[in-house]
C-alpha positions as a LaTeX table, in Angstrom:
\begin{tabular}{lrrr}
\hline
Residue & $x$ (\AA) & $y$ (\AA) & $z$ (\AA) \\
\hline
Trp1 & 8.02 & $-18.17$ & 18.53 \\
Val2 & 6.92 & $-17.61$ & 14.94 \\
Met3 & 4.26 & $-20.29$ & 15.39 \\
Gln4 & 2.97 & $-18.50$ & 18.49 \\
Ala5 & 2.81 & $-15.29$ & 16.47 \\
Gly6 & 0.40 & $-17.04$ & 14.11 \\
Leu7 & 2.70 & $-17.02$ & 11.09 \\
Leu8 & 3.06 & $-20.77$ & 10.73 \\
Lys9 & 1.07 & $-23.79$ & 11.84 \\
Pro10 & 3.01 & $-26.35$ & 13.93 \\
Val11 & 3.30 & $-28.73$ & 10.98 \\
Glu12 & 4.61 & $-25.89$ & 8.80 \\
Gly13 & 7.14 & $-24.92$ & 11.45 \\
Asp14 & 8.37 & $-28.53$ & 11.59 \\
Arg15 & 8.75 & $-28.58$ & 7.83 \\
Leu16 & 10.72 & $-25.34$ & 7.86 \\
Leu17 & 13.09 & $-26.39$ & 10.64 \\
Asn18 & 13.47 & $-30.08$ & 9.78 \\
Asp19 & 12.82 & $-30.63$ & 6.08 \\
Val20 & 14.32 & $-27.36$ & 4.84 \\
Leu21 & 16.86 & $-26.28$ & 7.45 \\
Gly22 & 17.60 & $-29.62$ & 9.09 \\
Gly23 & 21.07 & $-31.07$ & 9.56 \\
Arg24 & 21.41 & $-32.01$ & 5.90 \\
Ser25 & 21.12 & $-28.39$ & 4.80 \\
Thr26 & 24.61 & $-27.60$ & 6.14 \\
Glu27 & 26.24 & $-29.80$ & 3.50 \\
Ala28 & 23.68 & $-29.38$ & 0.71 \\
Ala29 & 24.13 & $-26.89$ & $-2.13$ \\
Leu30 & 22.30 & $-23.65$ & $-1.46$ \\
Arg31 & 20.15 & $-24.13$ & $-4.56$ \\
Asp32 & 19.06 & $-27.55$ & $-3.24$ \\
Thr33 & 18.00 & $-26.07$ & 0.10 \\
Ala34 & 16.07 & $-23.34$ & $-1.71$ \\
Gly35 & 14.47 & $-26.05$ & $-3.85$ \\
Ala36 & 13.42 & $-27.91$ & $-0.71$ \\
Phe37 & 11.79 & $-24.73$ & 0.57 \\
Leu38 & 9.84 & $-24.27$ & $-2.68$ \\
Ala39 & 8.76 & $-27.92$ & $-2.55$ \\
Cys40 & 7.59 & $-27.68$ & 1.08 \\
Phe41 & 5.64 & $-24.45$ & 0.71 \\
Pro42 & 3.22 & $-23.86$ & $-2.17$ \\
Arg43 & 3.23 & $-20.43$ & $-3.77$ \\
Gln44 & 0.40 & $-19.02$ & $-1.65$ \\
Asp45 & 2.22 & $-19.93$ & 1.60 \\
Arg46 & 5.71 & $-18.69$ & 0.75 \\
Phe47 & 5.22 & $-15.12$ & 1.86 \\
Arg48 & 4.15 & $-16.27$ & 5.33 \\
Ala49 & 6.99 & $-18.76$ & 5.50 \\
Cys50 & 9.56 & $-16.15$ & 4.46 \\
Asn51 & 8.27 & $-13.70$ & 7.05 \\
Ala52 & 8.46 & $-16.43$ & 9.69 \\
Leu53 & 12.01 & $-17.16$ & 8.56 \\
Ser54 & 13.01 & $-13.49$ & 8.77 \\
Leu55 & 11.59 & $-13.20$ & 12.30 \\
Leu56 & 13.35 & $-16.40$ & 13.35 \\
Leu57 & 16.65 & $-15.06$ & 12.04 \\
Arg58 & 16.14 & $-11.86$ & 14.00 \\
Asp59 & 14.87 & $-13.35$ & 17.29 \\
Asp60 & 16.39 & $-16.84$ & 17.47 \\
Leu61 & 16.67 & $-16.75$ & 21.26 \\
Ala62 & 16.57 & $-20.56$ & 21.51 \\
Gly63 & 19.45 & $-20.95$ & 19.08 \\
Leu64 & 17.43 & $-23.13$ & 16.68 \\
Leu65 & 19.62 & $-22.16$ & 13.72 \\
Gly66 & 23.37 & $-22.66$ & 13.57 \\
Gly67 & 25.66 & $-20.57$ & 11.37 \\
Pro68 & 25.27 & $-22.74$ & 8.23 \\
Gln69 & 21.47 & $-22.87$ & 8.61 \\
Arg70 & 21.35 & $-19.08$ & 8.96 \\
Val71 & 23.32 & $-18.71$ & 5.73 \\
Ala72 & 20.92 & $-21.08$ & 3.97 \\
Ala73 & 17.99 & $-19.06$ & 5.32 \\
Tyr74 & 19.47 & $-15.81$ & 4.01 \\
Phe75 & 19.90 & $-17.40$ & 0.59 \\
Ile76 & 16.26 & $-18.54$ & 0.59 \\
Leu77 & 15.09 & $-15.01$ & 1.40 \\
Ser78 & 17.24 & $-13.63$ & $-1.40$ \\
Ile79 & 15.77 & $-15.73$ & $-4.20$ \\
Val80 & 12.41 & $-17.23$ & $-3.29$ \\
His81 & 10.30 & $-14.32$ & $-4.59$ \\
Cys82 & 12.39 & $-13.92$ & $-7.72$ \\
Glu83 & 12.10 & $-17.33$ & $-9.35$ \\
Asn84 & 9.92 & $-16.07$ & $-12.19$ \\
Lys85 & 11.86 & $-12.92$ & $-13.04$ \\
Gln86 & 13.63 & $-12.63$ & $-16.34$ \\
Pro87 & 17.37 & $-13.30$ & $-16.01$ \\
Glu88 & 18.32 & $-9.98$ & $-17.57$ \\
Thr89 & 16.47 & $-7.96$ & $-14.91$ \\
Ser90 & 17.77 & $-6.84$ & $-11.53$ \\
Tyr91 & 15.97 & $-9.63$ & $-9.71$ \\
Leu92 & 16.77 & $-8.37$ & $-6.22$ \\
Tyr93 & 15.03 & $-5.09$ & $-7.03$ \\
His94 & 11.76 & $-7.05$ & $-6.97$ \\
Asn95 & 12.48 & $-8.93$ & $-3.73$ \\
Pro96 & 10.40 & $-7.80$ & $-0.74$ \\
Phe97 & 13.13 & $-9.05$ & 1.62 \\
Tyr98 & 16.00 & $-7.22$ & $-0.08$ \\
Arg99 & 15.86 & $-4.27$ & 2.31 \\
Leu100 & 16.12 & $-6.59$ & 5.31 \\
Leu101 & 19.18 & $-8.31$ & 3.86 \\
Ala102 & 20.81 & $-5.01$ & 2.89 \\
Lys103 & 20.19 & $-3.60$ & 6.36 \\
Leu104 & 21.93 & $-6.62$ & 7.92 \\
Val105 & 24.98 & $-6.09$ & 5.70 \\
Leu106 & 25.22 & $-2.43$ & 6.67 \\
Ser107 & 24.58 & $-2.94$ & 10.39 \\
Lys108 & 27.63 & $-3.26$ & 12.64 \\
Asp109 & 25.45 & $-5.24$ & 15.06 \\
Thr110 & 25.40 & $-8.14$ & 12.59 \\
Pro111 & 28.29 & $-10.60$ & 13.15 \\
Ala112 & 31.09 & $-9.84$ & 10.69 \\
Val113 & 31.08 & $-13.30$ & 9.09 \\
Glu114 & 27.31 & $-13.12$ & 8.53 \\
Arg115 & 27.66 & $-9.64$ & 7.02 \\
Ala116 & 30.23 & $-10.99$ & 4.58 \\
Ala117 & 28.09 & $-14.02$ & 3.72 \\
Ile118 & 24.95 & $-11.96$ & 3.08 \\
His119 & 26.98 & $-9.47$ & 1.04 \\
Arg120 & 28.27 & $-12.32$ & $-1.12$ \\
Ile121 & 24.73 & $-13.64$ & $-1.60$ \\
Leu122 & 23.39 & $-10.21$ & $-2.59$ \\
Val123 & 26.21 & $-9.48$ & $-5.01$ \\
Ser124 & 26.69 & $-12.93$ & $-6.57$ \\
Gly125 & 23.75 & $-15.06$ & $-5.44$ \\
Tyr126 & 22.54 & $-15.60$ & $-9.00$ \\
Thr127 & 25.85 & $-17.17$ & $-10.10$ \\
Asn128 & 26.41 & $-20.91$ & $-10.30$ \\
Glu129 & 29.43 & $-20.54$ & $-8.02$ \\
Ile130 & 27.28 & $-19.40$ & $-5.09$ \\
Gln131 & 24.20 & $-21.50$ & $-5.84$ \\
Ser132 & 26.27 & $-24.69$ & $-5.95$ \\
Ala133 & 28.21 & $-23.82$ & $-2.77$ \\
Thr134 & 27.32 & $-25.30$ & 0.62 \\
Pro135 & 26.61 & $-23.01$ & 3.58 \\
Val136 & 29.76 & $-24.31$ & 5.29 \\
Ala137 & 31.89 & $-23.43$ & 2.26 \\
Leu138 & 30.33 & $-19.97$ & 2.01 \\
Leu139 & 30.99 & $-19.37$ & 5.70 \\
Asp140 & 34.64 & $-20.37$ & 5.27 \\
Tyr141 & 34.99 & $-17.91$ & 2.41 \\
Ser142 & 33.15 & $-15.22$ & 4.39 \\
Ala143 & 35.44 & $-15.65$ & 7.39 \\
Arg144 & 38.36 & $-14.64$ & 5.17 \\
Ser145 & 36.55 & $-11.66$ & 3.64 \\
Ala146 & 34.91 & $-10.43$ & 6.86 \\
Pro147 & 37.77 & $-8.04$ & 7.81 \\
Ala148 & 37.45 & $-6.30$ & 4.44 \\
Ile149 & 33.68 & $-5.88$ & 4.89 \\
Thr150 & 34.17 & $-4.50$ & 8.40 \\
Ala151 & 36.79 & $-2.01$ & 7.26 \\
Cys152 & 34.89 & $-0.94$ & 4.13 \\
Asp153 & 33.61 & 2.62 & 3.97 \\
Pro154 & 29.83 & 2.51 & 4.71 \\
Ala155 & 28.97 & 4.55 & 1.60 \\
Lys156 & 30.96 & 2.21 & $-0.66$ \\
Leu157 & 29.47 & $-0.85$ & 1.03 \\
Ser158 & 25.97 & 0.51 & 0.52 \\
Ser159 & 26.73 & 1.31 & $-3.11$ \\
Ser160 & 27.94 & $-2.24$ & $-3.72$ \\
Ile161 & 24.55 & $-3.71$ & $-2.79$ \\
Thr162 & 22.29 & $-1.00$ & $-4.23$ \\
Phe163 & 20.56 & $-2.53$ & $-7.22$ \\
Glu164 & 18.86 & $-0.31$ & $-9.74$ \\
Pro165 & 16.68 & $-1.74$ & $-12.51$ \\
Glu166 & 18.48 & $-2.84$ & $-15.63$ \\
Pro167 & 18.01 & $-0.70$ & $-18.78$ \\
Gly168 & 15.42 & $-3.16$ & $-20.08$ \\
Val169 & 12.96 & $-2.58$ & $-17.23$ \\
Arg170 & 11.02 & 0.64 & $-16.64$ \\
Phe171 & 10.38 & 1.72 & $-13.06$ \\
Trp172 & 9.28 & 4.98 & $-11.50$ \\
Arg173 & 12.84 & 6.33 & $-11.48$ \\
Asp174 & 12.68 & 6.25 & $-15.27$ \\
Ile175 & 9.54 & 8.36 & $-15.47$ \\
Gly176 & 10.03 & 11.39 & $-17.65$ \\
Asn177 & 13.31 & 10.15 & $-19.11$ \\
Lys178 & 13.46 & 10.58 & $-22.85$ \\
Gly179 & 14.74 & 7.04 & $-23.19$ \\
Ala180 & 11.96 & 5.45 & $-21.15$ \\
Lys181 & 9.96 & 4.50 & $-24.23$ \\
Arg182 & 12.87 & 2.30 & $-25.33$ \\
Ala183 & 12.61 & 0.10 & $-22.20$ \\
Gly184 & 12.19 & $-3.58$ & $-22.94$ \\
Asn185 & 8.58 & $-4.05$ & $-21.90$ \\
Phe186 & 7.69 & $-0.79$ & $-23.63$ \\
Ser187 & 9.42 & $-1.31$ & $-26.94$ \\
Asn188 & 6.08 & $-1.21$ & $-28.75$ \\
Ala189 & 4.60 & 1.66 & $-26.75$ \\
Ser190 & 4.33 & 5.07 & $-28.31$ \\
Ser191 & 6.02 & 8.13 & $-26.87$ \\
Gln192 & 2.65 & 9.46 & $-25.75$ \\
His193 & 2.79 & 7.04 & $-22.80$ \\
Ala194 & 5.31 & 9.38 & $-21.20$ \\
Arg195 & 2.86 & 12.27 & $-20.95$ \\
Ser196 & $-0.76$ & 12.94 & $-20.13$ \\
Ala197 & $-3.43$ & 12.39 & $-22.70$ \\
Pro198 & $-6.71$ & 14.24 & $-22.78$ \\
Gly199 & $-9.93$ & 13.06 & $-21.25$ \\
Gly200 & $-11.56$ & 9.83 & $-22.33$ \\
Arg201 & $-9.05$ & 8.65 & $-24.90$ \\
Ser202 & $-7.89$ & 5.06 & $-24.90$ \\
Leu203 & $-4.32$ & 3.98 & $-25.46$ \\
Glu204 & $-2.83$ & 0.69 & $-26.50$ \\
Ala205 & $-0.96$ & $-0.81$ & $-23.55$ \\
Pro206 & 1.87 & $-3.35$ & $-23.89$ \\
Gly207 & 0.44 & $-6.62$ & $-25.17$ \\
Gly208 & $-1.93$ & $-4.87$ & $-27.56$ \\
Arg209 & $-4.97$ & $-4.42$ & $-25.29$ \\
Glu210 & $-6.87$ & $-1.16$ & $-24.95$ \\
Val211 & $-7.06$ & 0.59 & $-21.59$ \\
Pro212 & $-8.64$ & 3.93 & $-20.69$ \\
Trp213 & $-6.08$ & 6.69 & $-20.18$ \\
Asn214 & $-6.87$ & 7.70 & $-16.63$ \\
Leu215 & $-3.40$ & 8.13 & $-15.19$ \\
Ser216 & $-0.29$ & 9.97 & $-16.24$ \\
Ser217 & 3.26 & 9.10 & $-15.30$ \\
Glu218 & 3.90 & 12.70 & $-14.29$ \\
Thr219 & 1.01 & 12.61 & $-11.81$ \\
Ile220 & 2.24 & 9.40 & $-10.21$ \\
Glu221 & 5.78 & 10.76 & $-9.97$ \\
Glu222 & 4.46 & 13.94 & $-8.40$ \\
Ala223 & 2.50 & 11.90 & $-5.84$ \\
Leu224 & 5.64 & 9.97 & $-4.91$ \\
Arg225 & 7.73 & 13.11 & $-4.54$ \\
Ala226 & 5.55 & 15.41 & $-2.39$ \\
Pro227 & 2.05 & 15.82 & $-0.90$ \\
Leu228 & $-0.58$ & 16.79 & $-3.46$ \\
Leu229 & $-3.25$ & 19.41 & $-2.93$ \\
Pro230 & $-6.56$ & 17.83 & $-1.80$ \\
Ser231 & $-8.13$ & 18.53 & $-5.19$ \\
Arg232 & $-5.22$ & 16.81 & $-6.97$ \\
Gln233 & $-5.41$ & 13.88 & $-4.57$ \\
Gln234 & $-9.11$ & 13.45 & $-5.27$ \\
Asp235 & $-8.53$ & 13.65 & $-9.02$ \\
Leu236 & $-5.89$ & 10.93 & $-8.84$ \\
Ile237 & $-8.12$ & 8.76 & $-6.64$ \\
Ser238 & $-10.94$ & 9.09 & $-9.18$ \\
Arg239 & $-8.61$ & 8.03 & $-11.98$ \\
Ile240 & $-7.43$ & 4.99 & $-10.02$ \\
Lys241 & $-11.06$ & 3.99 & $-9.34$ \\
Ala242 & $-11.78$ & 4.24 & $-13.07$ \\
Gln243 & $-9.21$ & 1.57 & $-13.89$ \\
Pro244 & $-10.73$ & $-1.89$ & $-14.51$ \\
His245 & $-10.01$ & $-4.64$ & $-11.98$ \\
Ser246 & $-9.14$ & $-6.86$ & $-14.92$ \\
Asp247 & $-5.95$ & $-4.85$ & $-15.32$ \\
Pro248 & $-4.54$ & $-4.34$ & $-11.80$ \\
Gln249 & $-1.00$ & $-3.96$ & $-13.15$ \\
Phe250 & $-1.88$ & $-0.69$ & $-14.87$ \\
Thr251 & 0.40 & 1.31 & $-12.57$ \\
Arg252 & 3.43 & $-0.78$ & $-13.39$ \\
Glu253 & 2.77 & $-0.92$ & $-17.11$ \\
Leu254 & 1.70 & 2.66 & $-17.79$ \\
Cys255 & 3.30 & 4.64 & $-14.97$ \\
Gly256 & 6.30 & 2.59 & $-13.87$ \\
Phe257 & 4.94 & 2.28 & $-10.31$ \\
Asp258 & 5.42 & $-0.93$ & $-8.34$ \\
Ser259 & 5.47 & $-2.09$ & $-4.72$ \\
Thr260 & 8.97 & $-0.71$ & $-4.10$ \\
Cys261 & 7.52 & 2.80 & $-4.48$ \\
Leu262 & 4.76 & 2.20 & $-1.93$ \\
Pro263 & 6.50 & 3.74 & 1.13 \\
Leu264 & 6.96 & 7.02 & $-0.77$ \\
Leu265 & 3.31 & 7.15 & $-1.77$ \\
Val266 & 2.14 & 6.25 & 1.75 \\
Glu267 & 4.19 & 8.98 & 3.40 \\
Asn268 & 3.35 & 11.70 & 0.88 \\
Asn269 & $-0.24$ & 10.91 & $-0.13$ \\
Pro270 & $-1.91$ & 8.31 & 2.15 \\
Pro271 & $-5.43$ & 8.58 & 0.63 \\
Val272 & $-4.01$ & 7.86 & $-2.84$ \\
Ala273 & $-2.06$ & 4.90 & $-1.46$ \\
Val274 & $-5.22$ & 3.49 & 0.11 \\
Glu275 & $-7.16$ & 3.65 & $-3.15$ \\
Leu276 & $-4.34$ & 2.18 & $-5.21$ \\
Leu277 & $-3.92$ & $-0.68$ & $-2.72$ \\
Arg278 & $-7.65$ & $-1.40$ & $-2.78$ \\
Lys279 & $-7.43$ & $-1.70$ & $-6.54$ \\
Val280 & $-4.41$ & $-4.01$ & $-6.50$ \\
Leu281 & $-5.55$ & $-6.12$ & $-3.54$ \\
Gly282 & $-8.98$ & $-6.49$ & $-5.09$ \\
Ala283 & $-7.47$ & $-8.40$ & $-8.01$ \\
Gly284 & $-7.67$ & $-11.89$ & $-6.57$ \\
Gln285 & $-6.40$ & $-13.47$ & $-9.77$ \\
Leu286 & $-2.88$ & $-12.08$ & $-9.29$ \\
Gln287 & $-1.58$ & $-13.68$ & $-6.10$ \\
Asp288 & 2.07 & $-12.82$ & $-6.73$ \\
Leu289 & 1.30 & $-9.13$ & $-7.20$ \\
Met290 & $-0.66$ & $-9.03$ & $-3.95$ \\
Leu291 & 2.21 & $-10.72$ & $-2.10$ \\
Glu292 & 4.59 & $-8.01$ & $-3.30$ \\
Tyr293 & 2.34 & $-5.28$ & $-1.94$ \\
Phe294 & 1.70 & $-7.15$ & 1.33 \\
Ala295 & 5.45 & $-7.44$ & 1.87 \\
Ala296 & 5.93 & $-3.74$ & 1.16 \\
Leu297 & 3.10 & $-2.84$ & 3.54 \\
Val298 & 4.38 & $-4.97$ & 6.41 \\
Gly299 & 7.96 & $-3.82$ & 5.90 \\
Met300 & 7.21 & $-0.09$ & 6.12 \\
Glu301 & 8.61 & 1.98 & 8.96 \\
Met302 & 6.17 & 2.83 & 11.77 \\
Ser303 & 4.54 & 6.18 & 11.08 \\
Val304 & 1.21 & 7.94 & 11.41 \\
His305 & 0.62 & 7.76 & 7.65 \\
Ala306 & 1.49 & 4.06 & 7.39 \\
Met307 & $-0.96$ & 3.24 & 10.18 \\
Glu308 & $-3.59$ & 5.48 & 8.62 \\
Val309 & $-3.32$ & 3.44 & 5.42 \\
Phe310 & $-3.39$ & 0.14 & 7.31 \\
Lys311 & $-6.44$ & 1.16 & 9.32 \\
Ala312 & $-8.38$ & 2.11 & 6.18 \\
Leu313 & $-7.61$ & $-1.27$ & 4.61 \\
Ile314 & $-8.46$ & $-3.17$ & 7.80 \\
Cys315 & $-11.76$ & $-1.39$ & 8.32 \\
Asp316 & $-13.05$ & $-2.21$ & 4.84 \\
Ser317 & $-11.66$ & $-5.78$ & 4.99 \\
Ser318 & $-9.32$ & $-5.24$ & 2.04 \\
Ile319 & $-6.46$ & $-6.97$ & 3.82 \\
Pro320 & $-6.29$ & $-10.54$ & 5.23 \\
Thr321 & $-6.21$ & $-11.06$ & 8.99 \\
Asp322 & $-2.84$ & $-12.82$ & 8.94 \\
Ile323 & $-1.25$ & $-9.76$ & 7.28 \\
Thr324 & $-2.76$ & $-7.51$ & 9.94 \\
Asn325 & $-1.43$ & $-9.82$ & 12.66 \\
Leu326 & 2.00 & $-9.82$ & 11.06 \\
Tyr327 & 2.07 & $-6.02$ & 10.86 \\
Ile328 & 1.10 & $-5.66$ & 14.53 \\
Thr329 & 3.64 & $-8.31$ & 15.55 \\
Asn330 & 6.36 & $-6.48$ & 13.63 \\
Cys331 & 5.41 & $-3.16$ & 15.22 \\
Ile332 & 5.56 & $-4.68$ & 18.70 \\
Ala333 & 8.97 & $-6.18$ & 17.89 \\
Lys334 & 10.20 & $-2.76$ & 16.71 \\
Cys335 & 9.08 & $-1.22$ & 20.00 \\
His336 & 11.06 & $-3.87$ & 21.86 \\
Gly337 & 14.10 & $-3.36$ & 19.66 \\
Val338 & 14.56 & 0.39 & 20.24 \\
Lys339 & 17.16 & 1.16 & 22.92 \\
Asp340 & 16.56 & 4.90 & 23.22 \\
Thr341 & 13.82 & 5.44 & 25.83 \\
Tyr342 & 12.41 & 8.57 & 24.22 \\
Met343 & 12.12 & 6.94 & 20.80 \\
Gln344 & 10.73 & 3.75 & 22.33 \\
Asn345 & 8.01 & 5.68 & 24.17 \\
Arg346 & 7.17 & 7.50 & 20.96 \\
Leu347 & 6.72 & 4.25 & 19.02 \\
Val348 & 4.72 & 2.65 & 21.85 \\
Arg349 & 2.45 & 5.70 & 21.92 \\
Leu350 & 2.01 & 5.57 & 18.15 \\
Leu351 & 1.15 & 1.85 & 18.12 \\
Ser352 & $-1.18$ & 2.16 & 21.12 \\
Val353 & $-3.20$ & 4.95 & 19.51 \\
Phe354 & $-3.39$ & 2.91 & 16.28 \\
Leu355 & $-4.67$ & $-0.15$ & 18.15 \\
Gln356 & $-7.14$ & 1.98 & 20.13 \\
Ser357 & $-8.62$ & 3.20 & 16.86 \\
Leu358 & $-9.04$ & $-0.39$ & 15.67 \\
Val359 & $-10.71$ & $-1.35$ & 18.95 \\
Arg360 & $-13.13$ & 1.57 & 18.63 \\
Ser361 & $-13.98$ & 0.53 & 15.08 \\
Lys362 & $-14.77$ & $-2.96$ & 16.45 \\
Ser363 & $-12.38$ & $-4.62$ & 14.04 \\
Ala364 & $-12.71$ & $-8.40$ & 14.18 \\
Gln365 & $-9.12$ & $-8.71$ & 12.97 \\
Leu366 & $-7.75$ & $-8.10$ & 16.47 \\
Arg367 & $-9.30$ & $-11.20$ & 18.04 \\
Asp368 & $-6.30$ & $-13.43$ & 17.45 \\
Met369 & $-3.90$ & $-10.82$ & 18.81 \\
Val370 & $-5.61$ & $-9.89$ & 22.09 \\
Ile371 & $-3.20$ & $-11.79$ & 24.35 \\
Glu372 & $-0.12$ & $-10.45$ & 22.60 \\
Ile373 & $-1.49$ & $-6.89$ & 22.66 \\
Gln374 & $-2.31$ & $-7.15$ & 26.36 \\
Ser375 & 1.23 & $-8.37$ & 27.07 \\
Phe376 & 2.54 & $-5.39$ & 25.12 \\
Cys377 & 0.37 & $-3.04$ & 27.19 \\
Ile378 & 1.54 & $-4.53$ & 30.48 \\
Glu379 & 5.20 & $-4.29$ & 29.50 \\
Phe380 & 4.85 & $-0.64$ & 28.48 \\
Ser381 & 2.26 & 0.38 & 31.08 \\
Arg382 & 4.42 & 3.42 & 31.92 \\
Val383 & 3.15 & 4.94 & 28.66 \\
Lys384 & $-0.30$ & 6.45 & 29.20 \\
Glu385 & $-1.66$ & 5.37 & 25.80 \\
Ala386 & $-0.63$ & 1.74 & 26.39 \\
Ala387 & $-2.35$ & 1.72 & 29.79 \\
Thr388 & $-5.48$ & 3.20 & 28.20 \\
Leu389 & $-5.44$ & 0.51 & 25.51 \\
Phe390 & $-5.18$ & $-2.20$ & 28.18 \\
Arg391 & $-8.24$ & $-0.81$ & 30.00 \\
Met392 & $-10.19$ & $-0.69$ & 26.74 \\
Leu393 & $-9.41$ & $-4.34$ & 26.03 \\
Lys394 & $-10.38$ & $-5.38$ & 29.55 \\
Thr395 & $-13.65$ & $-3.47$ & 29.34 \\
Ile396 & $-14.54$ & $-5.25$ & 26.09 \\
Glu397 & $-13.51$ & $-8.59$ & 27.57 \\
Gln398 & $-15.78$ & $-8.11$ & 30.59 \\
Ala399 & $-18.67$ & $-6.94$ & 28.43 \\
\hline
\end{tabular}
């Protein structure tokens, strides 16, 4: 299924199912299975492979993965994007698949033993005890702890897997705190980094290099918290444009903003989010940083603002076709997954209007998805917007 969705080539799918999650993975240490994954997929392919793995875990209708293989897959998702993080940092806070794993733990639709296993991975996955365990052993342990997870108060369960950054790492939640300047990566930064500086001054960023002071942490925090006035939005967009492409991590280093904040910025100030993403995605030399933002983009909830941002990036070719395909595939899957008819119709209508706008803009990125989109339209033909989209596609096809 994931190969049909265009996430993996057939040879990559074989590697994932046979070389990584084959029969031997049930008795291999979890760290060894994760190592096999890293060996099979070079850095630039891991995001696609992890997304394919997450979709397979969610929609494994053919039963390709047994219980032990599913546990190994969850472990891979928990660590694969964190291998270069410093050990003293909250590594899961950086992981684009953390929210998926946390949602599975909190969902009563997830089998109790799997909930317990994922919970154990999230809480203790960095320890030698878990990394050296086999999936079978972890499942045995989880079977004993499953009743406690099931009976646990949802608020307490959520709190147990909510990871905030460690004191040595500055993120947007730290903005404005008096102690922010003492954060590890900012130990040499002056206190003026915590407030706006006038006009064209330059400041010394961490690492000793000079960067123009075009952004303030207060402005970024304000943009995350609530919609800005149009004039304020335009001012912030101008400041983002002024930042050099040679320093695409300026938001993280000077303002504490990273990909985990993206949904807040998208929902409150979409035009600002578009400009910031153009800046980050235009920095081809930082593949890992782009992968973080791609994961955050694809993982966002369906909304008018999220699709507005996606459309802007698609229309100016800022985003790769496979990421667009993945986003559309995920949106279609979300429409299928909603049980409430009213909510399902609402999401179908939202996605159909989004796709209509891409068709009208003659986006070449939809070519690979035409068959899947047409199937979506046929299935939800009761929704007027989906039927209209189908007619548009047929008209283009005949032309």
